[in-house]
All heavy atoms as TSV, in Angstrom:
chain	resi	resn	atom	element	x	y	z
A	1	MET	N	N	10.113	-11.556	-3.468
A	1	MET	CA	C	9.350	-10.345	-3.309
A	1	MET	C	C	8.950	-10.219	-1.847
A	1	MET	O	O	8.576	-11.192	-1.209
A	1	MET	CB	C	8.117	-10.376	-4.210
A	1	MET	CG	C	7.286	-9.120	-4.092
A	1	MET	SD	S	6.086	-8.899	-5.406
A	1	MET	CE	C	7.151	-8.329	-6.695
A	2	VAL	N	N	9.012	-8.988	-1.332
A	2	VAL	CA	C	8.573	-8.677	0.022
A	2	VAL	C	C	7.166	-8.079	-0.083
A	2	VAL	O	O	6.945	-7.148	-0.844
A	2	VAL	CB	C	9.529	-7.659	0.695
A	2	VAL	CG1	C	8.983	-7.215	2.039
A	2	VAL	CG2	C	10.913	-8.236	0.830
A	3	TYR	N	N	6.226	-8.652	0.672
A	3	TYR	CA	C	4.847	-8.160	0.701
A	3	TYR	C	C	4.632	-7.382	1.989
A	3	TYR	O	O	4.459	-7.961	3.051
A	3	TYR	CB	C	3.859	-9.325	0.618
A	3	TYR	CG	C	3.816	-9.962	-0.741
A	3	TYR	CD1	C	4.737	-10.929	-1.105
A	3	TYR	CD2	C	2.862	-9.569	-1.674
A	3	TYR	CE1	C	4.711	-11.506	-2.360
A	3	TYR	CE2	C	2.828	-10.137	-2.933
A	3	TYR	CZ	C	3.753	-11.106	-3.269
A	3	TYR	OH	O	3.733	-11.663	-4.514
A	4	ALA	N	N	4.649	-6.067	1.895
A	4	ALA	CA	C	4.470	-5.217	3.078
A	4	ALA	C	C	2.991	-4.859	3.221
A	4	ALA	O	O	2.355	-4.430	2.272
A	4	ALA	CB	C	5.308	-3.956	2.925
A	5	ASP	N	N	2.468	-5.041	4.428
A	5	ASP	CA	C	1.045	-4.787	4.679
A	5	ASP	C	C	0.897	-3.758	5.796
A	5	ASP	O	O	1.687	-3.720	6.731
A	5	ASP	CB	C	0.369	-6.095	5.084
A	5	ASP	CG	C	-1.141	-5.987	5.098
A	5	ASP	OD1	O	-1.689	-5.076	4.463
A	5	ASP	OD2	O	-1.769	-6.832	5.758
A	6	ALA	N	N	-0.129	-2.921	5.696
A	6	ALA	CA	C	-0.450	-1.908	6.710
A	6	ALA	C	C	0.725	-0.974	6.980
A	6	ALA	O	O	1.029	-0.650	8.109
A	6	ALA	CB	C	-0.955	-2.554	8.002
A	7	ILE	N	N	1.372	-0.566	5.923
A	7	ILE	CA	C	2.460	0.417	6.026
A	7	ILE	C	C	1.823	1.762	6.351
A	7	ILE	O	O	0.835	2.163	5.747
A	7	ILE	CB	C	3.240	0.495	4.697
A	7	ILE	CG1	C	3.896	-0.846	4.387
A	7	ILE	CG2	C	4.263	1.605	4.728
A	7	ILE	CD1	C	4.980	-1.250	5.335
A	8	ARG	N	N	2.389	2.491	7.271
A	8	ARG	CA	C	1.742	3.713	7.784
A	8	ARG	C	C	2.052	4.982	7.006
A	8	ARG	O	O	1.477	6.016	7.268
A	8	ARG	CB	C	2.126	3.909	9.237
A	8	ARG	CG	C	1.808	2.689	10.075
A	8	ARG	CD	C	0.676	2.965	10.987
A	8	ARG	NE	N	0.279	1.739	11.644
A	8	ARG	CZ	C	0.032	1.648	12.908
A	8	ARG	NH1	N	0.158	2.690	13.682
A	8	ARG	NH2	N	-0.371	0.508	13.424
A	9	GLY	N	N	2.988	4.939	6.079
A	9	GLY	CA	C	3.290	6.151	5.325
A	9	GLY	C	C	4.535	6.016	4.479
A	9	GLY	O	O	5.170	4.953	4.429
A	10	GLU	N	N	4.890	7.103	3.805
A	10	GLU	CA	C	6.010	7.091	2.878
A	10	GLU	C	C	7.341	6.781	3.554
A	10	GLU	O	O	8.187	6.108	2.970
A	10	GLU	CB	C	6.092	8.421	2.137
A	10	GLU	CG	C	4.948	8.617	1.162
A	10	GLU	CD	C	5.105	9.861	0.313
A	10	GLU	OE1	O	6.225	10.430	0.241
A	10	GLU	OE2	O	4.107	10.273	-0.300
A	11	ASP	N	N	7.542	7.272	4.769
A	11	ASP	CA	C	8.804	6.988	5.476
A	11	ASP	C	C	8.977	5.492	5.719
A	11	ASP	O	O	10.068	4.944	5.530
A	11	ASP	CB	C	8.873	7.737	6.809
A	11	ASP	CG	C	8.998	9.240	6.637
A	11	ASP	OD1	O	9.424	9.686	5.554
A	11	ASP	OD2	O	8.661	9.964	7.590
A	12	ASP	N	N	7.898	4.827	6.118
A	12	ASP	CA	C	7.958	3.379	6.340
A	12	ASP	C	C	8.210	2.632	5.032
A	12	ASP	O	O	8.954	1.658	4.995
A	12	ASP	CB	C	6.671	2.865	6.988
A	12	ASP	CG	C	6.534	3.277	8.438
A	12	ASP	OD1	O	7.549	3.695	9.036
A	12	ASP	OD2	O	5.411	3.199	8.972
A	13	ILE	N	N	7.565	3.085	3.959
A	13	ILE	CA	C	7.762	2.448	2.656
A	13	ILE	C	C	9.218	2.572	2.240
A	13	ILE	O	O	9.840	1.598	1.808
A	13	ILE	CB	C	6.833	3.070	1.590
A	13	ILE	CG1	C	5.380	2.699	1.888
A	13	ILE	CG2	C	7.225	2.606	0.181
A	13	ILE	CD1	C	4.362	3.451	1.049
A	14	ALA	N	N	9.783	3.762	2.387
A	14	ALA	CA	C	11.192	3.973	2.023
A	14	ALA	C	C	12.109	3.063	2.829
A	14	ALA	O	O	13.069	2.499	2.280
A	14	ALA	CB	C	11.562	5.439	2.220
A	15	ARG	N	N	11.826	2.879	4.122
A	15	ARG	CA	C	12.646	1.998	4.963
A	15	ARG	C	C	12.547	0.539	4.525
A	15	ARG	O	O	13.544	-0.181	4.495
A	15	ARG	CB	C	12.257	2.144	6.429
A	15	ARG	CG	C	12.846	3.392	7.072
A	15	ARG	CD	C	12.746	3.356	8.582
A	15	ARG	NE	N	11.380	3.453	9.060
A	15	ARG	CZ	C	10.742	4.595	9.291
A	15	ARG	NH1	N	11.338	5.744	9.071
A	15	ARG	NH2	N	9.506	4.596	9.741
A	16	VAL	N	N	11.334	0.096	4.180
A	16	VAL	CA	C	11.158	-1.291	3.729
A	16	VAL	C	C	11.904	-1.511	2.420
A	16	VAL	O	O	12.601	-2.517	2.250
A	16	VAL	CB	C	9.655	-1.631	3.576
A	16	VAL	CG1	C	9.467	-2.952	2.849
A	16	VAL	CG2	C	8.977	-1.676	4.928
A	17	VAL	N	N	11.768	-0.577	1.471
A	17	VAL	CA	C	12.454	-0.708	0.177
A	17	VAL	C	C	13.963	-0.747	0.384
A	17	VAL	O	O	14.663	-1.576	-0.205
A	17	VAL	CB	C	12.037	0.440	-0.772
A	17	VAL	CG1	C	12.923	0.480	-2.006
A	17	VAL	CG2	C	10.573	0.301	-1.179
A	18	GLU	N	N	14.469	0.124	1.237
A	18	GLU	CA	C	15.912	0.152	1.502
A	18	GLU	C	C	16.379	-1.153	2.152
A	18	GLU	O	O	17.396	-1.727	1.761
A	18	GLU	CB	C	16.260	1.328	2.401
A	18	GLU	CG	C	17.743	1.454	2.664
A	18	GLU	CD	C	18.093	2.638	3.550
A	18	GLU	OE1	O	17.266	3.550	3.707
A	18	GLU	OE2	O	19.200	2.624	4.106
A	19	ALA	N	N	15.625	-1.639	3.119
A	19	ALA	CA	C	15.998	-2.873	3.818
A	19	ALA	C	C	15.930	-4.092	2.902
A	19	ALA	O	O	16.697	-5.038	3.071
A	19	ALA	CB	C	15.096	-3.078	5.034
A	20	ALA	N	N	15.030	-4.057	1.930
A	20	ALA	CA	C	14.866	-5.195	1.022
A	20	ALA	C	C	16.011	-5.293	0.019
A	20	ALA	O	O	16.217	-6.357	-0.573
A	20	ALA	CB	C	13.528	-5.090	0.291
A	21	GLY	N	N	16.739	-4.203	-0.186
A	21	GLY	CA	C	17.858	-4.236	-1.132
A	21	GLY	C	C	17.379	-4.455	-2.556
A	21	GLY	O	O	16.561	-3.700	-3.062
A	22	ASP	N	N	17.869	-5.525	-3.177
A	22	ASP	CA	C	17.512	-5.826	-4.571
A	22	ASP	C	C	16.226	-6.644	-4.697
A	22	ASP	O	O	15.815	-6.973	-5.805
A	22	ASP	CB	C	18.658	-6.576	-5.254
A	22	ASP	CG	C	19.877	-5.692	-5.450
A	22	ASP	OD1	O	19.713	-4.462	-5.530
A	22	ASP	OD2	O	20.999	-6.232	-5.519
A	23	VAL	N	N	15.614	-6.988	-3.579
A	23	VAL	CA	C	14.375	-7.772	-3.602
A	23	VAL	C	C	13.203	-6.818	-3.872
A	23	VAL	O	O	13.062	-5.799	-3.203
A	23	VAL	CB	C	14.175	-8.510	-2.259
A	23	VAL	CG1	C	12.859	-9.256	-2.242
A	23	VAL	CG2	C	15.336	-9.436	-1.979
A	24	PRO	N	N	12.349	-7.122	-4.860
A	24	PRO	CA	C	11.205	-6.246	-5.155
A	24	PRO	C	C	10.251	-6.162	-3.962
A	24	PRO	O	O	10.075	-7.125	-3.216
A	24	PRO	CB	C	10.516	-6.924	-6.341
A	24	PRO	CG	C	11.487	-7.917	-6.858
A	24	PRO	CD	C	12.416	-8.265	-5.749
A	25	VAL	N	N	9.619	-5.005	-3.805
A	25	VAL	CA	C	8.684	-4.769	-2.705
A	25	VAL	C	C	7.283	-4.557	-3.262
A	25	VAL	O	O	7.081	-3.782	-4.198
A	25	VAL	CB	C	9.109	-3.538	-1.870
A	25	VAL	CG1	C	8.052	-3.186	-0.836
A	25	VAL	CG2	C	10.444	-3.800	-1.197
A	26	ASN	N	N	6.321	-5.263	-2.671
A	26	ASN	CA	C	4.903	-5.107	-2.971
A	26	ASN	C	C	4.255	-4.390	-1.789
A	26	ASN	O	O	4.469	-4.763	-0.641
A	26	ASN	CB	C	4.242	-6.476	-3.158
A	26	ASN	CG	C	2.746	-6.362	-3.372
A	26	ASN	OD1	O	2.294	-6.082	-4.466
A	26	ASN	ND2	N	1.970	-6.563	-2.320
A	27	ILE	N	N	3.484	-3.361	-2.061
A	27	ILE	CA	C	2.736	-2.665	-1.018
A	27	ILE	C	C	1.277	-3.065	-1.138
A	27	ILE	O	O	0.682	-2.981	-2.214
A	27	ILE	CB	C	2.877	-1.131	-1.151
A	27	ILE	CG1	C	4.330	-0.715	-0.931
A	27	ILE	CG2	C	1.948	-0.409	-0.189
A	27	ILE	CD1	C	4.875	-1.005	0.440
A	28	ASN	N	N	0.702	-3.501	-0.032
A	28	ASN	CA	C	-0.709	-3.852	0.035
A	28	ASN	C	C	-1.462	-2.591	0.437
A	28	ASN	O	O	-1.408	-2.168	1.583
A	28	ASN	CB	C	-0.904	-4.978	1.056
A	28	ASN	CG	C	-2.266	-5.606	0.954
A	28	ASN	OD1	O	-2.963	-5.447	-0.030
A	28	ASN	ND2	N	-2.644	-6.344	1.978
A	29	MET	N	N	-2.121	-1.959	-0.519
A	29	MET	CA	C	-2.730	-0.657	-0.312
A	29	MET	C	C	-4.094	-0.786	0.357
A	29	MET	O	O	-4.942	-1.542	-0.087
A	29	MET	CB	C	-2.886	0.050	-1.668
A	29	MET	CG	C	-3.302	1.485	-1.578
A	29	MET	SD	S	-2.144	2.539	-0.693
A	29	MET	CE	C	-0.638	2.330	-1.592
A	30	GLY	N	N	-4.289	-0.038	1.441
A	30	GLY	CA	C	-5.568	0.015	2.131
A	30	GLY	C	C	-6.423	1.145	1.589
A	30	GLY	O	O	-5.998	1.920	0.743
A	31	PHE	N	N	-7.614	1.252	2.092
A	31	PHE	CA	C	-8.534	2.279	1.602
A	31	PHE	C	C	-9.083	3.165	2.694
A	31	PHE	O	O	-9.909	4.016	2.440
A	31	PHE	CB	C	-9.687	1.629	0.829
A	31	PHE	CG	C	-9.216	0.976	-0.433
A	31	PHE	CD1	C	-8.943	-0.370	-0.467
A	31	PHE	CD2	C	-8.973	1.727	-1.558
A	31	PHE	CE1	C	-8.474	-0.966	-1.614
A	31	PHE	CE2	C	-8.494	1.144	-2.711
A	31	PHE	CZ	C	-8.251	-0.221	-2.736
A	32	GLY	N	N	-8.657	2.946	3.941
A	32	GLY	CA	C	-9.074	3.813	5.030
A	32	GLY	C	C	-10.549	3.741	5.385
A	32	GLY	O	O	-11.092	4.657	5.977
A	33	ILE	N	N	-11.240	2.637	5.026
A	33	ILE	CA	C	-12.668	2.536	5.350
A	33	ILE	C	C	-12.897	1.766	6.646
A	33	ILE	O	O	-14.004	1.698	7.122
A	33	ILE	CB	C	-13.468	1.871	4.209
A	33	ILE	CG1	C	-13.008	0.433	3.974
A	33	ILE	CG2	C	-13.398	2.697	2.953
A	33	ILE	CD1	C	-13.920	-0.358	3.067
A	34	ARG	N	N	-11.846	1.204	7.207
A	34	ARG	CA	C	-11.968	0.461	8.462
A	34	ARG	C	C	-11.262	1.221	9.568
A	34	ARG	O	O	-10.397	2.047	9.316
A	34	ARG	CB	C	-11.335	-0.920	8.317
A	34	ARG	CG	C	-12.061	-1.786	7.332
A	34	ARG	CD	C	-11.402	-3.134	7.294
A	34	ARG	NE	N	-12.151	-3.998	6.410
A	34	ARG	CZ	C	-11.963	-5.288	6.342
A	34	ARG	NH1	N	-11.049	-5.857	7.095
A	34	ARG	NH2	N	-12.664	-6.026	5.537
A	35	SER	N	N	-11.606	0.891	10.797
A	35	SER	CA	C	-10.972	1.565	11.929
A	35	SER	C	C	-9.568	1.043	12.197
A	35	SER	O	O	-8.778	1.700	12.831
A	35	SER	CB	C	-11.836	1.403	13.175
A	35	SER	OG	O	-12.000	0.030	13.478
A	36	ARG	N	N	-9.225	-0.138	11.693
A	36	ARG	CA	C	-7.884	-0.678	11.893
A	36	ARG	C	C	-6.907	0.012	10.948
A	36	ARG	O	O	-7.307	0.542	9.919
A	36	ARG	CB	C	-7.855	-2.182	11.701
A	36	ARG	CG	C	-8.106	-2.628	10.275
A	36	ARG	CD	C	-8.019	-4.148	10.173
A	36	ARG	NE	N	-8.342	-4.599	8.848
A	36	ARG	CZ	C	-7.489	-4.617	7.832
A	36	ARG	NH1	N	-6.260	-4.191	7.987
A	36	ARG	NH2	N	-7.862	-5.053	6.650
A	37	PRO	N	N	-5.623	0.000	11.296
A	37	PRO	CA	C	-4.638	0.669	10.439
A	37	PRO	C	C	-4.526	0.019	9.063
A	37	PRO	O	O	-4.496	-1.203	8.953
A	37	PRO	CB	C	-3.324	0.493	11.199
A	37	PRO	CG	C	-3.688	0.084	12.573
A	37	PRO	CD	C	-5.030	-0.562	12.493
A	38	THR	N	N	-4.520	0.827	8.049
A	38	THR	CA	C	-4.255	0.371	6.683
A	38	THR	C	C	-3.289	1.361	6.052
A	38	THR	O	O	-3.110	2.469	6.542
A	38	THR	CB	C	-5.538	0.297	5.830
A	38	THR	OG1	O	-6.123	1.592	5.764
A	38	THR	CG2	C	-6.541	-0.680	6.396
A	39	SER	N	N	-2.675	0.942	4.973
A	39	SER	CA	C	-1.773	1.843	4.262
A	39	SER	C	C	-2.582	2.994	3.674
A	39	SER	O	O	-3.658	2.783	3.124
A	39	SER	CB	C	-1.061	1.097	3.133
A	39	SER	OG	O	-0.345	0.010	3.646
A	40	PRO	N	N	-2.081	4.215	3.780
A	40	PRO	CA	C	-2.805	5.345	3.201
A	40	PRO	C	C	-2.763	5.278	1.673
A	40	PRO	O	O	-1.877	4.647	1.101
A	40	PRO	CB	C	-2.025	6.560	3.714
A	40	PRO	CG	C	-0.652	6.049	3.935
A	40	PRO	CD	C	-0.818	4.622	4.390
A	41	LEU	N	N	-3.723	5.918	1.042
A	41	LEU	CA	C	-3.707	5.974	-0.411
A	41	LEU	C	C	-2.583	6.901	-0.854
A	41	LEU	O	O	-2.556	8.080	-0.494
A	41	LEU	CB	C	-5.050	6.476	-0.942
A	41	LEU	CG	C	-6.215	5.513	-0.786
A	41	LEU	CD1	C	-7.506	6.173	-1.246
A	41	LEU	CD2	C	-5.974	4.237	-1.571
A	42	ILE	N	N	-1.657	6.364	-1.607
A	42	ILE	CA	C	-0.517	7.106	-2.132
A	42	ILE	C	C	-0.536	6.911	-3.645
A	42	ILE	O	O	-0.685	5.777	-4.114
A	42	ILE	CB	C	0.810	6.588	-1.527
A	42	ILE	CG1	C	0.804	6.768	-0.013
A	42	ILE	CG2	C	2.003	7.297	-2.160
A	42	ILE	CD1	C	1.966	6.111	0.697
A	43	PRO	N	N	-0.403	7.977	-4.409
A	43	PRO	CA	C	-0.423	7.830	-5.872
A	43	PRO	C	C	0.626	6.837	-6.374
A	43	PRO	O	O	1.735	6.753	-5.828
A	43	PRO	CB	C	-0.113	9.247	-6.379
A	43	PRO	CG	C	-0.504	10.149	-5.251
A	43	PRO	CD	C	-0.226	9.361	-3.995
A	44	LEU	N	N	0.265	6.085	-7.402
A	44	LEU	CA	C	1.172	5.082	-7.954
A	44	LEU	C	C	2.489	5.704	-8.405
A	44	LEU	O	O	3.552	5.100	-8.230
A	44	LEU	CB	C	0.503	4.341	-9.114
A	44	LEU	CG	C	-0.711	3.495	-8.736
A	44	LEU	CD1	C	-1.333	2.882	-9.983
A	44	LEU	CD2	C	-0.349	2.429	-7.728
A	45	LYS	N	N	2.436	6.895	-8.976
A	45	LYS	CA	C	3.661	7.570	-9.405
A	45	LYS	C	C	4.613	7.772	-8.220
A	45	LYS	O	O	5.814	7.543	-8.329
A	45	LYS	CB	C	3.327	8.908	-10.055
A	45	LYS	CG	C	4.533	9.656	-10.541
A	45	LYS	CD	C	4.138	10.976	-11.195
A	45	LYS	CE	C	5.387	11.734	-11.626
A	45	LYS	NZ	N	5.065	13.028	-12.208
A	46	ARG	N	N	4.067	8.188	-7.080
A	46	ARG	CA	C	4.894	8.406	-5.892
A	46	ARG	C	C	5.454	7.084	-5.373
A	46	ARG	O	O	6.618	7.014	-4.960
A	46	ARG	CB	C	4.086	9.118	-4.805
A	46	ARG	CG	C	4.856	9.361	-3.551
A	46	ARG	CD	C	6.026	10.306	-3.776
A	46	ARG	NE	N	6.801	10.437	-2.536
A	46	ARG	CZ	C	8.114	10.514	-2.490
A	46	ARG	NH1	N	8.829	10.542	-3.588
A	46	ARG	NH2	N	8.732	10.604	-1.342
A	47	LEU	N	N	4.650	6.025	-5.388
A	47	LEU	CA	C	5.129	4.714	-4.952
A	47	LEU	C	C	6.289	4.250	-5.831
A	47	LEU	O	O	7.274	3.704	-5.337
A	47	LEU	CB	C	3.998	3.693	-4.958
A	47	LEU	CG	C	2.920	3.914	-3.894
A	47	LEU	CD1	C	1.730	3.003	-4.146
A	47	LEU	CD2	C	3.479	3.704	-2.496
A	48	ARG	N	N	6.188	4.489	-7.127
A	48	ARG	CA	C	7.266	4.139	-8.044
A	48	ARG	C	C	8.535	4.923	-7.684
A	48	ARG	O	O	9.632	4.376	-7.668
A	48	ARG	CB	C	6.849	4.443	-9.484
A	48	ARG	CG	C	7.808	3.913	-10.517
A	48	ARG	CD	C	7.351	4.133	-11.963
A	48	ARG	NE	N	5.925	4.026	-12.158
A	48	ARG	CZ	C	5.144	5.022	-12.621
A	48	ARG	NH1	N	5.660	6.187	-12.936
A	48	ARG	NH2	N	3.856	4.841	-12.774
A	49	GLU	N	N	8.369	6.218	-7.385
A	49	GLU	CA	C	9.516	7.047	-6.980
A	49	GLU	C	C	10.174	6.514	-5.708
A	49	GLU	O	O	11.377	6.626	-5.531
A	49	GLU	CB	C	9.072	8.492	-6.762
A	49	GLU	CG	C	8.670	9.214	-8.026
A	49	GLU	CD	C	7.982	10.552	-7.761
A	49	GLU	OE1	O	7.749	10.897	-6.576
A	49	GLU	OE2	O	7.675	11.250	-8.742
A	50	LEU	N	N	9.374	5.941	-4.818
A	50	LEU	CA	C	9.895	5.385	-3.568
A	50	LEU	C	C	10.574	4.034	-3.767
A	50	LEU	O	O	11.180	3.500	-2.846
A	50	LEU	CB	C	8.770	5.257	-2.538
A	50	LEU	CG	C	8.217	6.572	-1.994
A	50	LEU	CD1	C	6.924	6.345	-1.227
A	50	LEU	CD2	C	9.258	7.257	-1.107
A	51	GLY	N	N	10.430	3.443	-4.966
A	51	GLY	CA	C	11.075	2.176	-5.261
A	51	GLY	C	C	10.188	0.955	-5.158
A	51	GLY	O	O	10.677	-0.171	-5.223
A	52	VAL	N	N	8.890	1.163	-5.015
A	52	VAL	CA	C	7.949	0.044	-4.921
A	52	VAL	C	C	7.809	-0.609	-6.299
A	52	VAL	O	O	7.615	0.081	-7.304
A	52	VAL	CB	C	6.574	0.536	-4.404
A	52	VAL	CG1	C	5.543	-0.575	-4.454
A	52	VAL	CG2	C	6.720	1.083	-2.999
A	53	ALA	N	N	7.904	-1.932	-6.334
A	53	ALA	CA	C	7.838	-2.671	-7.599
A	53	ALA	C	C	6.414	-3.069	-7.979
A	53	ALA	O	O	6.100	-3.208	-9.158
A	53	ALA	CB	C	8.704	-3.919	-7.515
A	54	ARG	N	N	5.552	-3.248	-6.979
A	54	ARG	CA	C	4.197	-3.767	-7.233
A	54	ARG	C	C	3.262	-3.252	-6.158
A	54	ARG	O	O	3.653	-3.105	-5.007
A	54	ARG	CB	C	4.237	-5.298	-7.204
A	54	ARG	CG	C	2.943	-5.972	-7.526
A	54	ARG	CD	C	3.179	-7.498	-7.581
A	54	ARG	NE	N	1.995	-8.184	-7.978
A	54	ARG	CZ	C	1.049	-8.616	-7.140
A	54	ARG	NH1	N	1.185	-8.404	-5.843
A	54	ARG	NH2	N	-0.001	-9.249	-7.573
A	55	VAL	N	N	2.001	-3.001	-6.532
A	55	VAL	CA	C	0.990	-2.549	-5.576
A	55	VAL	C	C	-0.218	-3.474	-5.671
A	55	VAL	O	O	-0.741	-3.706	-6.757
A	55	VAL	CB	C	0.553	-1.092	-5.849
A	55	VAL	CG1	C	-0.521	-0.658	-4.873
A	55	VAL	CG2	C	1.745	-0.155	-5.786
A	56	SER	N	N	-0.644	-4.012	-4.531
A	56	SER	CA	C	-1.860	-4.824	-4.466
A	56	SER	C	C	-2.987	-3.979	-3.895
A	56	SER	O	O	-2.776	-3.230	-2.941
A	56	SER	CB	C	-1.663	-6.039	-3.555
A	56	SER	OG	O	-0.658	-6.879	-4.058
A	57	MET	N	N	-4.163	-4.104	-4.477
A	57	MET	CA	C	-5.352	-3.418	-3.970
A	57	MET	C	C	-6.453	-4.466	-3.817
A	57	MET	O	O	-7.418	-4.490	-4.566
A	57	MET	CB	C	-5.764	-2.305	-4.930
A	57	MET	CG	C	-4.727	-1.234	-5.053
A	57	MET	SD	S	-5.268	0.085	-6.124
A	57	MET	CE	C	-3.862	1.170	-6.025
A	58	PRO	N	N	-6.292	-5.357	-2.825
A	58	PRO	CA	C	-7.146	-6.530	-2.728
A	58	PRO	C	C	-8.605	-6.252	-2.393
A	58	PRO	O	O	-9.451	-7.082	-2.656
A	58	PRO	CB	C	-6.489	-7.356	-1.622
A	58	PRO	CG	C	-5.800	-6.356	-0.779
A	58	PRO	CD	C	-5.325	-5.297	-1.737
A	59	ARG	N	N	-8.908	-5.114	-1.828
A	59	ARG	CA	C	-10.288	-4.855	-1.413
A	59	ARG	C	C	-10.953	-3.752	-2.234
A	59	ARG	O	O	-11.898	-3.122	-1.779
A	59	ARG	CB	C	-10.307	-4.496	0.071
A	59	ARG	CG	C	-9.893	-5.674	0.917
A	59	ARG	CD	C	-9.856	-5.325	2.391
A	59	ARG	NE	N	-9.287	-6.422	3.139
A	59	ARG	CZ	C	-8.001	-6.565	3.398
A	59	ARG	NH1	N	-7.136	-5.689	2.973
A	59	ARG	NH2	N	-7.565	-7.591	4.091
A	60	LEU	N	N	-10.466	-3.512	-3.435
A	60	LEU	CA	C	-10.987	-2.422	-4.250
A	60	LEU	C	C	-12.476	-2.570	-4.522
A	60	LEU	O	O	-13.251	-1.620	-4.275
A	60	LEU	CB	C	-10.220	-2.339	-5.571
A	60	LEU	CG	C	-10.673	-1.257	-6.553
A	60	LEU	CD1	C	-10.511	0.118	-5.920
A	60	LEU	CD2	C	-9.885	-1.340	-7.834
A	61	LEU	N	N	-12.927	-3.720	-4.965
A	61	LEU	CA	C	-14.347	-3.898	-5.274
A	61	LEU	C	C	-15.207	-3.833	-4.006
A	61	LEU	O	O	-16.265	-3.198	-3.997
A	61	LEU	CB	C	-14.583	-5.215	-6.013
A	61	LEU	CG	C	-14.016	-5.284	-7.430
A	61	LEU	CD1	C	-14.194	-6.665	-8.012
A	61	LEU	CD2	C	-14.648	-4.238	-8.314
A	62	THR	N	N	-14.751	-4.497	-2.948
A	62	THR	CA	C	-15.492	-4.468	-1.690
A	62	THR	C	C	-15.586	-3.060	-1.141
A	62	THR	O	O	-16.658	-2.616	-0.703
A	62	THR	CB	C	-14.805	-5.381	-0.658
A	62	THR	OG1	O	-14.662	-6.673	-1.215
A	62	THR	CG2	C	-15.605	-5.468	0.618
A	63	ALA	N	N	-14.485	-2.330	-1.137
A	63	ALA	CA	C	-14.470	-0.952	-0.627
A	63	ALA	C	C	-15.399	-0.062	-1.439
A	63	ALA	O	O	-16.135	0.761	-0.890
A	63	ALA	CB	C	-13.055	-0.404	-0.634
A	64	SER	N	N	-15.398	-0.230	-2.745
A	64	SER	CA	C	-16.275	0.556	-3.609
A	64	SER	C	C	-17.746	0.251	-3.307
A	64	SER	O	O	-18.573	1.166	-3.221
A	64	SER	CB	C	-15.978	0.272	-5.080
A	64	SER	OG	O	-14.685	0.677	-5.405
A	65	ALA	N	N	-18.053	-1.021	-3.132
A	65	ALA	CA	C	-19.440	-1.404	-2.835
A	65	ALA	C	C	-19.876	-0.854	-1.489
A	65	ALA	O	O	-20.986	-0.316	-1.350
A	65	ALA	CB	C	-19.567	-2.925	-2.856
A	66	LEU	N	N	-19.022	-0.967	-0.466
A	66	LEU	CA	C	-19.368	-0.444	0.859
A	66	LEU	C	C	-19.561	1.067	0.844
A	66	LEU	O	O	-20.501	1.589	1.431
A	66	LEU	CB	C	-18.283	-0.822	1.875
A	66	LEU	CG	C	-18.237	-2.274	2.300
A	66	LEU	CD1	C	-17.002	-2.535	3.148
A	66	LEU	CD2	C	-19.495	-2.657	3.059
A	67	SER	N	N	-18.683	1.759	0.138
A	67	SER	CA	C	-18.817	3.213	0.036
A	67	SER	C	C	-20.127	3.591	-0.656
A	67	SER	O	O	-20.799	4.529	-0.250
A	67	SER	CB	C	-17.642	3.805	-0.733
A	67	SER	OG	O	-16.459	3.639	0.004
A	68	GLY	N	N	-20.470	2.855	-1.692
A	68	GLY	CA	C	-21.720	3.122	-2.397
A	68	GLY	C	C	-22.950	2.878	-1.537
A	68	GLY	O	O	-23.926	3.612	-1.599
A	69	MET	N	N	-22.893	1.847	-0.695
A	69	MET	CA	C	-24.038	1.526	0.175
A	69	MET	C	C	-24.184	2.535	1.313
A	69	MET	O	O	-25.270	2.778	1.781
A	69	MET	CB	C	-23.907	0.115	0.734
A	69	MET	CG	C	-24.161	-0.946	-0.317
A	69	MET	SD	S	-24.175	-2.606	0.398
A	69	MET	CE	C	-22.429	-2.952	0.461
A	70	GLN	N	N	-23.049	3.107	1.744
A	70	GLN	CA	C	-23.115	4.069	2.837
A	70	GLN	C	C	-23.719	5.359	2.338
A	70	GLN	O	O	-24.332	6.112	3.000
A	70	GLN	CB	C	-21.727	4.333	3.412
A	70	GLN	CG	C	-21.206	3.156	4.185
A	70	GLN	CD	C	-19.772	3.346	4.675
A	70	GLN	OE1	O	-19.056	4.227	4.221
A	70	GLN	NE2	N	-19.342	2.477	5.558
């Protein structure tokens, strides 16, 4: 499995999936709450259409808590 992090958009995702060939691709989804680059929120249906096999959302609870505190 290829774990792609901080992908900037659908074009980059499509390129990674194509380059990976038959190897499944995991996208590490960001939430846009930090100033550093993160992957934009893309609907799961669209990610599936692009050929993504798995999506990680490692900071979901933290992002939700920070948004609530702000």
